[in-house]
TISEVO-256797 format. One record per atom (N, C-alpha, C): x, y, z. Coordinates in steps of 0.001 Angstrom, whole numbers, padded with zeros to 6 digits, always signed. Atoms other than C-alpha are relative to their C-alpha. Layout:
BEGIN
XYZ;...
END
This chain:
BEGIN
-001057+000161-001041;-020518+037967-022942;+000074-001211+000639;-000032+001324-000746;-019612+034954-021024;-000274+000460+001523;+000392-000109-001422;-021269+034914-017506;+001052-000768+001043;-000824+000747-001020;-018988+034202-014540;-000452-000112+001287;+000463+000288-001215;-020274+032653-011459;+001256-000254+001156;-001039+000130-001082;-018150+032771-008121;-000799-000746+001120;+000525+000702-001247;-018982+030080-005305;+000942+000187+001009;-000920+000058-001056;-017608+031059-002065;-000510-000859+001240;+000340+000786-001268;-017458+029635+001510;+001333-000269+000596;-001232+000341-000822;-015021+028758+004174;+000400-001422-000437;-000714+001375+000352;-012572+025864+003887;-001011-001089+000507;+000729+000920-000326;-014562+022872+003947;-001631+000061+000065;+001593-000374-000104;-018046+024304+003753;-000848-000819-000872;+000880+000660+000931;-019303+022224+000881;+000063+000507-001432;+000189-000815+001346;-018480+024413-002143;+000269-001027-001249;-000275+001054+001047;-016957+021477-004298;-001153-000784-000278;+001335+000679+000165;-020138+019406-003654;-001032+000709-000566;+001134-000783+000614;-022368+022130-004506;+000494+000328-001635;-000564-000210+001540;-020192+022945-007653;-000224-001105-000894;+000336+001310+000842;-020611+019368-008844;-001533-000029-000362;+001460+000119+000245;-024394+019596-008613;-000479+001114-001028;+000342-001393+000936;-024484+023289-010341;+000353-000226-001403;-000642+000189+001278;-022145+022416-013090;-000911-001060-000855;+000662+000961+000601;-024108+019095-013859;-001441+000475-000730;+001163-000744+000420;-027354+021383-014179;+000272+000745-001223;-000391-000895+001051;-025559+023797-016594;+000318-000948-001230;-000228+000873+001234;-024185+020937-018730;-001263-000804-000519;+001435+000631+000483;-027763+019161-018853;-000798+001080-000886;+000629-000983+000866;-028925+022446-020319;+000583+000134-001308;-000588-000084+001287;-026551+022062-023032;+001145+001149-000077;-000997-000957-000088;-024163+024797-022059;+001424-000480-000075;-001508+000418-000123;-020366+024954-022629;+000560+000806+000985;-000458-000562-001178;-018768+025662-019474;+001446-000476+000383;-001522+000109-000499;-015259+026012-017778;-000297+000007+001531;+000016-000115-001447;-014622+025370-013957;+001408+000450+000063;-001222-000360-000109;-011710+027360-012763;+000102-000016+001665;-000376+000128-001302;-010405+026340-009324;+001164+000916+000583;-000905-001083-000353;-008642+029382-007750;+000504-000089+001498;-000504+000284-001291;-006464+028195-004841;+001346+000460+000349;-001689-000444-000297;-003448+029552-002872;+000767-000990+000179;-000906+001120-000188;-002317+026280-002315;+000669-000623-001088;-000790+000545+000977;+000160+024186-004272;-000725-001248-000526;+000536+001304+000234;-001964+020892-004245;-001534+000230+000211;+001430-000017-000069;-005829+020699-004970;-000768-001392+000047;+000798+001319+000215;-007634+017625-004212;-001451+000245-000499;+001507-000242+000444;-011091+019241-004972;+000081-000131-001543;-000012+000033+001390;-009782+019479-008602;+000021-001529-000468;+000017+001379+000260;-009279+015562-008579;-001659-000332-000007;+001432+000303-000047;-013028+015285-007471;-000861+000562-001043;+000901-000505+001160;-014206+017514-010294;+000213-000645-001467;-000424+000791+001236;-012555+015128-012835;-001282-000593-000800;+001085+000783+000584;-015958+013459-013436;-000760+001086-001074;+000788-000840+000824;-017264+016803-015156;+000644+000080-001230;-000957-000219+001110;-014437+016844-017705;-000579-000726-001272;+000598+000638+001236;-016028+016445-021251;+000238+001011-000947;-000101-000893+001007;-016449+018045-024414;-000613+001417+000363;+000702-001434-000389;-018620+020830-022871;+000531+000550+001149;-000270-000455-001359;-016821+021136-019642;+001658-000027+000168;-001548-000069-000101;-013079+022378-019384;+000364+000343+001462;-000560-000411-001377;-011305+022259-015919;+001234+000546-000038;-001293-000770+000066;-008520+024670-015230;+000148+000287+001571;-000248-000461-001407;-006745+025734-011942;+001110+000890+000027;-000947-000905-000236;-004792+028552-010692;+000538-000420+001660;-000436+000421-001472;-002523+027529-007616;+001204+000803+000165;-001233-000603-000680;+000128+028832-005419;+000266+001469-000398;-000466-001316+000212;+002105+032133-006014;+000732+000424+001241;-000680-000233-001145;+004606+033609-003832;-000679+001169+000886;+000707-000665-000979;+002204+036172-002404;-001257+000291-000761;+001312-000281+000517;-001284+037526-002984;+000062+000688-001321;-000178-000432+001262;-000217+039704-005977;+000399-000774-001127;-000546+000918+000903;+001657+037107-007729;-001297-000979-000402;+001050+000794+000199;-001434+034778-007312;-001059+000800-000822;+001125-000652+000549;-003872+037472-008574;+000536+000253-001610;-000126-000029+001626;-001805+037922-011966;-000172-001294-000631;+000315+001236+000454;-001956+034116-012223;-001436-000193-000459;+001596+000083+000218;-005752+034292-011973;-000397+000771-001166;+000371-000929+001359;-005905+037152-014537;+000540-000773-001158;-000408+000744+001167;-003908+035221-016950;-000754-001124-000309;+000772+001203+000330;-005915+032140-016605;-001320+000358-000635;+001087-000308+000676;-009074+034044-017328;+000028+000698-001258;-000143-000464+001358;-007631+035786-020392;-000094-001193-000957;-000105+001321+000905;-006907+032214-021682;-001421-000372-000196;+001493+000348+000235;-010561+031273-021055;-000914+000837-000706;+000721-000839+000559;-011812+034357-022325;-000026-000008-001562;-000220+000211+001493;-010536+033607-025816;-000783-001188-000592;+000422+001125+000556;-012537+030352-026064;-001467+000020+000168;+001337-000252+000121;-016031+031887-025803;-000879-001190+000722;+000970+001022-000772;-017678+029656-023126;-001476+000581+000358;+001201-000677-000371;-021337+030095-022177;+000040+000555+001411;+000045-000514-001507;-020494+030193-018453;+001123-000593+000424;-001042+000362-000785;-017519+029996-016120;-000207+000004+001191;+000233+000171-001589;-017597+028820-012467;+001280+000084+000451;-001316-000126-000636;-014879+029983-010366;-000352-000616+001551;+000027+000480-001318;-014262+028150-007062;+001259+000397+000698;-001048-000401-000561;-011971+029941-004814;+000464-000866+001311;-000235+000575-001302;-009934+028780-001800;-000831+000510+001080;+000839-000467-001214;-011698+029228+001581;+000676+001303+000343;-000726-001156-000462;-009052+031939+002159;+000052+000882-001283;+000150-000728+001230;-009930+034521-000468;-000291+001360+000064;+000488-001432-000066;-010169+038242-001025;-000597+000264-001068;+000966-000341+000892;-013333+039313-002704;+000470+000986-001032;-000328-001030+000835;-011550+042248-004125;+000683-000531-001359;-000575+000694+001350;-009579+039848-006532;-000817-000189-000909;+000873+000276+000945;-012625+038745-008088;-000455+001189-000746;+000791-001291+000467;-014382+042090-008716;+001025+000663-000800;-001202-000844+000718;-010908+043768-009680;+000266-000582-001347;-000527+000695+001052;-009808+041193-012057;-001104+000078-001264;+001029+000026+000923;-013135+040845-013827;-000485+001340-000840;+000315-001105+000547;-013666+044456-014325;+001256+000913-000843;-001284-000624+000541;-010044+045005-015598;+000014-000365-001554;-000239+000246+001487;-009222+045238-019429;+000903-001151-000199;+001128-000005+001091;-009604+043289-021664;-001300-000874+000553;+000938+000866-000350;-011602+041002-019415;-001510+000693+000384;+001143-000573-000275;-014448+043583-018846;-000801+000156-001278;+000896-000022+001323;-015304+043208-022633;-000447-001372-000099;+000177+001426+000282;-015437+039432-022400;-000973-000497+000867;+000703+000483-001097;-017044+038729-019099;-000998+001100+000680;+000724-000780-000989;-019902+039858-016984;-000251-000876+001260;+000167+000794-001070;-020546+038693-013416;-001463-000567-000174;+001207+000663-000035;-023306+036149-013405;-000459-000076+001537;+000204+000177-001429;-024090+034958-009656;+001076-000083+000816;-000984+000302-000968;-022031+035039-006592;-000941-000729+001097;+000756+000763-000888;-023186+032190-004412;+000909-000510+001157;-000832+000389-001247;-022021+031433-000871;-000562-001061+000784;+000363+001346-000731;-022110+028032+000840;+000381+000210+001430;-000235-000221-001351;-022579+028160+004532;-000372-001297+000614;+000220+001250-000562;-022210+025025+006573;-000892+000073+001293;+001006-000053-000987;-025055+024291+008958;+000747-000533+001334;-000525+000592-001292;-023913+023918+012641;+001336+000198+000240;-001365-000336-000131;-020453+025384+012252;+000487+000208+001325;-000644-000372-001267;-018128+025701+015339;+000224+001407+000019;-000339-001588-000296;-017276+029005+016976;+001229+000340-000918;-001011-000572+000810;-014898+030839+014541;+001065+000795+000597;-001092-001000-000536;-011626+032605+015346;-000333+001209-000822;+000221-001428+000691;-011528+036341+014398;+000143+000012-001376;-000280+000055+001442;-009840+035740+011171;-000925-000834-000916;+000953+000773+000907;-012203+033074+009972;-001310+000584+000002;+001288-000795+000079;-015224+035168+011107;+000161+001139-001113;-000257-001098+000939;-013806+037981+008949;-000133-000623-001413;+000197+000659+001262;-013559+035465+006026;-001436-000307-000303;+001434+000295+000033;-017050+034191+006682;-000784+001184-000459;+000946-001151+000094;-018593+037614+006591;+000452+000547-001465;-000583-000757+001188;-016473+039032+003690;-000430-000699-001396;+000352+000747+001129;-017134+036186+001282;-001551-000093-000323;+001550+000032+000182;-020865+036335+001850;-000641+001468-000249;+000513-001402-000077;-021323+040238+001991;-000647+000202-001400;+000503-000488+001262;-021768+040594-001850;-000927-001133-000780;+000648+001107+000789;-023484+037281-002621;-001499+000245-000368;+001435-000286+000562;-026812+037134-004502;-000929-001293+000744;+000704+001029-000639;-027771+033725-002711;+000769-000809+000931;-000647+000832-000926;-026890+031800+000458;-000367-001273-000097;+000212+001468+000168;-026880+027932+000200;+000533-000785+001296;-000347+000638-001212;-026989+026132+003394;+000478-001650-000193;-000509+001355+000295;-024852+022807+003386;-000283-001004+001206;+000166+000983-001269;-025355+019596+005557;-001397+000389+000894;+001375-000261-000830;-029042+020610+006368;-000589-001167+000338;+000795+001145-000480;-030701+018128+008374;-001532-000113+000281;+001474-000054-000035;-034219+019163+008083;-000777+000901+000911;+000616-000817-000892;-034734+021578+010932;-000014+001361-000333;-000120-001479+000461;-035672+025153+010027;+000801+000808+000908;-001077-000874-000796;-033829+026540+012913;+001357-000063-000356;-001459-000127+000377;-030624+025645+011270;+000165+001126-000904;-000076-001203+000823;-031275+028178+008599;-000069+001324+000882;+000014-001294-000726;-032172+030824+011172;+001327+000179+000982;-001520+000056-000889;-028972+029963+013263;+001111+000564-000966;-001179-000300+000807;-026740+030172+010263;+000026+001587-000445;+000161-001380+000234;-028267+033654+009085;+000254+000899+001120;-000233-001016-001188;-027999+035057+012688;+001515+000000+000259;-001401+000093-000175;-024387+033780+012806;+000678+000948-000996;-000845-000836+000958;-023478+035592+009629;-000370+001348+000191;+000219-001642-000190;-025176+038887+010509;+000666+000358+001058;-000812-000471-001208;-023317+038959+013722;+001617+000228-000635;-001354-000187+000464;-020030+038452+011714;-000026+001027-001060;-000072-001237+000842;-021057+041067+009135;-000009+001412+000783;+000093-001061-000786;-021626+043506+011995;+001492+000281+000535;-001437-000066-000666;-018012+042654+013228;+000909+000735-001144;-000718-000566+000903;-016692+044014+009933;-000548+001337-000675;+000654-001260+000288;-018910+047160+009843;-000744-000084-001379;+000912+000095+001159;-020981+045737+006983;-001448+000315+000238;+001323-000343-000283;-024539+047214+006831;-000972-001149-000474;+000910+001201+000625;-026049+044201+004797;-000299-000903+001276;+000478+001074-000915;-028164+041732+006750;-000854-000764-000816;+000789+001118+000893;-029731+038451+005388;-001193-000444+001143;+001220+000887-000636;-032957+036688+006329;+000060-001251-000585;+000139+001460+000543;-033874+033093+005769;-000441+000038-001633;+000599-000210+001270;-035564+034390+002651;+001312+000045-001134;-001103-000098+000878;-032045+034899+001146;+000779-001310-000098;-000764+001295-000083;-031006+031264+001721;-000768-001326-000642;+000615+001203+000271;-031843+027978+000232;+000494-001055+000841;-000426+001143-001172;-031832+025306+002998;-000871-001203-000308;+000689+001327+000219;-032830+021880+001871;+001057-000966-000261;-000953+000956+000387;-031129+018636+001154;+000250+000205-001424;-000199-000496+001449;-029194+019103-002010;-000470-001016-001053;+000611+000789+000882;-030517+015923-003432;-001471+000144-000588;+001460-000383+000318;-033930+017490-003418;-000129+001381-000797;-000135-001286+000670;-032774+020692-005308;-000823-000175-001373;+000924+000018+001038;-035374+021385-008121;+000566+000817-001261;-000398-000966+001086;-035087+022985-011559;-000123+001412+000287;+000252-001267-000519;-036512+025982-009880;+001111+000525+000737;-001148-000419-000801;-033693+026119-007392;+001178+000339-000875;-001218-000067+000777;-031001+025451-009988;-000077+001407-000795;-000042-001393+000611;-032376+028355-012215;+000167+001122+000784;-000045-001302-000811;-032542+030776-009282;+001461+000098+000275;-001317-000152-000139;-028868+030081-008693;+000696+000605-001153;-000588-000664+001209;-028012+030968-012228;-000264+001515-000215;+000433-001404+000125;-029932+034214-011882;-000143+000794+001251;+000016-000686-001453;-029115+035284-008278;+000602+001342-000044;-000649-001261+000055;-026806+037814-009141;+000984+000400+001105;-000939-000338-001177;-024773+039749-006620;-000434+001377+000622;+000064-001308-000739;-024927+042782-004231;+001095+000720+000337;-001218-000649-000394;-022411+045434-003664;-000261+000484+001485;+000019-000120-001457;-021660+045740+000052;+001253+000323+000383;-001237-000461-000457;-018917+047791+001664;+000335-000621+001521;-000329+000433-001462;-017016+046472+004965;+001546+000416+000139;-001400-000326-000455;-013844+047026+006757;+000769-001260-000231;-000855+001146+000256;-011099+044874+005381;+001225+000049+001193;-000858+000129-001091;-009409+043705+008545;+001175-000755-000281;-001075+000949+000142;-007143+040962+007019;+000229+000067-001528;-000378+000352+001325;-005421+040435+003646;+000291-001684+000117;-000178+001372+000046;-005035+036774+002575;+001517-000461+000440;-001386+000158-000330;-001190+037025+003339;+000168-000191+001553;-000153-000008-001489;-002011+037783+006886;-000801-001106+000801;+000839+001008-000709;-004571+034939+007660;+000837-001187+000598;-000861+001236-000643;-002983+032252+010071;-000594-001272-000361;+000522+001321+000471;-005428+029582+008951;+000719-000471-001235;-000843+000477+001032;-003749+027435+006553;-000537-001511-000338;+000166+001417+000509;-003897+024088+004501;+001397-000676+000051;-001237+000616-000003;-001258+021627+005002;-000224-001603-000501;+000231+000934+000935;-000556+018617+002841;+000901-001247+000435;-000654+001103-000379;+000449+015069+003760;-000269-001014-001139;+000174+000767+001167;+001156+013081+000627;+000751-001351-000110;-000662+001321+000194;+002286+009661-000778;-000241-001075+001243;+000252+000681-001147;+000624+008023+002283;-000815-001204-000468;+000741+001187+000329;-000961+004564+002535;-000609-000306+001471;+000356+000161-001405;-003235+004053+005539;-001132-000935-000150;+001127+000852+000043;-005658+001088+006075;-001379+000633+000249;+001263-000462-000148;-009300+001907+005711;-000448+000030+001686;+000341+000176-001494;-009938+000513+009374;+000544+001167+000908;-000543-000956-000796;-007695+003072+010697;-000198+001436-000230;+000166-001333+000273;-008630+006164+009150;-000886+000965+001117;+000742-001104-000967;-011358+007423+011572;+000841+000121+001322;-000638-000029-001316;-009239+006658+014584;+001223+000864-000225;-000987-001061+000207;-006366+008777+012861;-000485+001280+000250;+000495-001264-000096;-008491+011639+012252;-000331+000309+001457;+000394-000468-001221;-010056+011653+015695;+001292+000181+000930;-001265-000171-000790;-006401+011436+017227;+000570+001260-000404;-000530-001374+000384;-005431+014616+015364;-000889+001052+000563;+000978-000996-000413;-008644+016492+016218;+000192+000278+001656;+000013-000226-001441;-008130+015692+019963;+001300+000345+000571;-001430-000460-000308;-004463+016611+020235;+000360+001379-000094;-000304-001408-000036;-003853+020157+021310;+001429+000439-000739;-001412-000196+000605;-000186+019823+020085;-000122+000258-001475;+000118-000167+001733;-001574+019751+016295;-000538+001317-000119;+000563-001177+000262;-003074+023011+016733;-001626+000119+000017;+001436+000150+000123;-006648+023972+015972;-000475-000489-001253;+000244+000671+001343;-007711+021512+013270;-001539-000060-000006;+001389+000088+000011;-011199+021945+012041;-000598-000802-001383;+000495+000942+001175;-011148+019782+008802;+001194-000826-000488;-001066+000762+000648;-009232+016870+007415;-000666-000647-001167;+000584+000606+000985;-009949+015800+003942;+000999-000449-000934;-001065+000613+000840;-008275+013965+001173;-000495-001278-000763;+000362+001260+000513;-008137+010518-000466;+001270-000967+000214;-000929+001344-000179;-006243+007014+000025;-000473-000951-000847;+000336+001197+000843;-005925+004162-002043;-000463-001324+000879;+000542+000972-000769;-008038+001133-000985;-000398-001113-000848;+000224+001101+000825;-008037-002131-002659;-000152+000196-001482;+000027-000376+001361;-007170-000859-006058;-000871+001175-000445;+000689-001136+000371;-009667+002024-005982;+000340+001220+001054;-000377-001054-000881;-009824+005284-003857;-001214+000278+000883;+001022-000627-001093;-011625+006677-000861;+000192+001246+000612;-000011-001261-000383;-012392+010030-000286;-000650+000149+001333;+000190-000202-001485;-012270+011381+003364;-000419+001467+000205;+000399-001298-000494;-014062+014421+004883;-000272-000106+001345;+000217+000209-001624;-013813+014779+008656;+000187+001425+000616;-000028-001113-000976;-014633+017444+011314;+000309-000591+001197;+000078+000573-001281;-014344+017157+014881;-001182-000763+000349;+001116+000344-000525;-017837+016257+015136;-000728-000959-001012;+000612+000842+001228;-018475+014321+011687;+001025-000786-000739;-000985+000621+000862;-016593+011712+009671;-000807-000570-001304;+000625+000598+001177;-017576+010786+006018;+001150-000570-000749;-000668+000403+000988;-016055+008660+003581;-001024-000425-001420;+000737+000191+001190;-017081+008075-000248;+000939-000724-000849;-000858+000466+001085;-015517+005746-002955;-000136+000908-001162;-000119-000819+001283;-014294+007724-005877;+000891-000784-001086;-000589+000877+000940;-013063+006401-009222;+001482+000593-000194;-001306-000473+000236;-009945+008751-009296;+000439+000632+001166;-000452-000504-001302;-007698+010047-006419;+001474+000296-000031;-001610-000253-000340;-004278+011099-005075;+000200-000309+001388;-000297+000415-001477;-002776+009768-001851;+000357+001299+000748;-000077-001464-000655;-003093+013016+000203;-001110+000078+001137;+001011-000395-000909;-004639+014031+003385;+000397+001565+000338;-000095-001482-000180;-005168+017821+003720;-000712+000349+001337;+000382-000525-001568;-005288+019256+007258;-000056+001471-000035;+000194-001276+000117;-006934+022559+007620;-000284+000431+001394;+000288-000427-001333;-006859+024587+010730;+000852+001329+000278;-000738-001104-000307;-005233+027563+012691;+001320-000353+000740;-001318+000219-000665;-001560+027472+013661;+000321-001454+000201;-000159+001390-000095;-001316+023830+012829;+001567-000358-000024;-001260+000577+000049;+001823+022077+013627;+000197-001173-000595;-000119+001226+000954;+002856+019902+010893;+000679-001091+000530;-000781+001090-000622;+005290+018111+012953;-000936-000888+000900;+000821+000722-000703;+002639+017061+015425;-000892-000791-000651;+000871+001095+000721;+000288+015831+012865;+000662-000883-000729;-000787+001285+000642;+002850+013892+010910;+000332-001067+000975;-000254+001005-000750;+003652+012157+014072;-001150-000992+000170;+001429+000834+000081;-000018+010930+014146;-000118-000865-001283;+000085+000651+001352;+000003+010145+010444;+001120-001285-000168;-001148+001030+000183;+003371+008055+010520;-000329-001037+000990;+000378+001279-000784;+001868+005864+013419;-000932-000848-000694;+000808+000859+000854;-000602+004571+010882;+000340-000221-001425;-000158-000021+001461;+000810+005120+007515;+000879-001230-000332;-000825+001129+000359;+002305+002056+005799;+000849+000251-001161;-000918-000444+001175;+004250+003950+002900;+001189+000578+000613;-001107-000685-000371;+007825+004777+003263;+000283+001317-000558;-000218-001422+000838;+007419+007753+000766;-000941+001049+000670;+000951-001203-000409;+005117+009875+003001;+000762+001177+000253;-000645-001115-000222;+005907+013451+003028;-000989+001119+000247;+000947-001070-000056;+004361+016764+004275;+000536+001155-000623;-000255-001382+000704;+004201+020061+002512;-000665+001193+000799;
END
């Protein structure tokens, strides 16, 4: 049977970056794998960032959109059926940050998928030093980690207290959804991802998962947090940081907690990943002119005003 790994975590927690590391490890072991990006949105920049994995031994697929949660689940199931016929050694699923864990467990256990697949590892990426979460995001934070086999701390700066604080934050969130499971730092890998060892990666492959019950406070259709896409834009590199900071600091834009995407720069592409307290860019070989704004009750009109004040392309649109 093909083992299926699920990598969960909030929007912008670092799932895609971790997935790249994990998938490279599996490929180096000679495994034939597929990566399935399962996103409720209509556009997915993370899929572009995964293109470097595409090869004879790695197939990339995506489930996107859907008129509602049930429609999206049907698309997810159909895509897994197609992958199940191809006999991969391992399939890695990266869902949107707004994700119902029941969708994963129910679909994998449904016929005929239950004869082709078995659950490998459920891995949850937790960002170090996250800001205070809304009630809905706290629910997602807890529900996506409740059944995981291993926690993985992202953006670790080397202070052991980071792991302790992240675990404490998670346990508080679990209590808020009446989940009895509690984590300790022994359940977490906290280190610079560049220093992950063969032993670490092997443990991720074999972490498994745990069954845990909790109160289902929200469905994905009820979550106010969302993803907004601003496409076909052209912004000078020197203005990017100023633009993101102007959006984060403007209350009219809503509660924005991450801006990511890619813009063309000198014939190449620049990947952007920004939070209210951090700004990162990285050159990439392939991209799409889009900024993704993630937050609660985001005003696309207010954000669009900021973007248009810096944008040099007449074709900019928001979705």
